[in-house]
N, C-alpha and C positions, 0 to 999 in steps of 0.2 A: 485124266481130263477132268473136270468140274463140269458139272449138270446145272450148279445152284445159280440162280437166277436173283440176286440180292434186289434189283431194280429192273423189272421187266420193262421191256420198251412199249408196251401197250399203257403203262402207267405213268410214263414220262411225259406229261402234259406239256411242259414247255418244247420238247423234241416234235411233239404230235402238233402243235400249233405252228410252230416255225417251219414245218414241211407243208401243212396247209397253207400257211400264209405265202409261200413262195409258189405253190401251185395254183393258188388263185391269180397269179401274175402271168404265169406261164400256160402254155397250152399246145396240144399236138405234138410233135417231134420234140420240141425244147422241153415238155413237160417229163416226156419219157426219159430224154439225156438226164435232165436234173435228178428224176428219182433214180434212176441207174447209178449215178454218180454217188447220191447220198448214201443209198443203201450199201453200196461197194466199201465205201467209207466205213459205215457200222459194221458190216460183215468183217471188216479187217479189224477193227478194234475188239469184237467178240472173239475171233479166233486168237488175239493175241490174249485175251484174258483166258482161254483154256477153254473155250465151249466147243463141243462136238458139232458135226454138220447139221446132225438133226435138231437139237436145240436151238440152232442159229436160224435153221429154216422155220421152226415154229415160233420164235420170236419176230422175223421178217414179217410171217404171215400174219401175226396178231397186231404189229404194228402197221401194215397195210391196212388191216380192218378198222383200226382206230381212226387213222389218218382218213379213210373213206368216211366214217362217221362224223369225224369233224367238218369234213367239205358238206355233207349231206346237212348237217344240223345247220351250220350257216347258210347255207341255200334256203332252209327251210324257214328259218328266222329272218331273212329278207324278203321273202313272201309274203310272211305275216306282217311284217312292217309296212312293206307297200300296201296291203290290203286296209289296213289301218291308218294308213295316212290321209 
């Protein structure tokens, strides 16, 4: 099994933004369901690429951090825009 990640999940800006976009639209149990479904698909792809479970876990945790950062960044920008309006 390979542990090489040519395109780490946390660097895939379009992936991060698309997940953040969707999570902006859904909340509560729907957000949880969306996240679990999306991550299951990503994990399946990483397994098919031959990554081991530890590497996959690291990638998913890094992706989660990146998505959280994107959501927080958007909230901060929205707050700053409201203050300047």
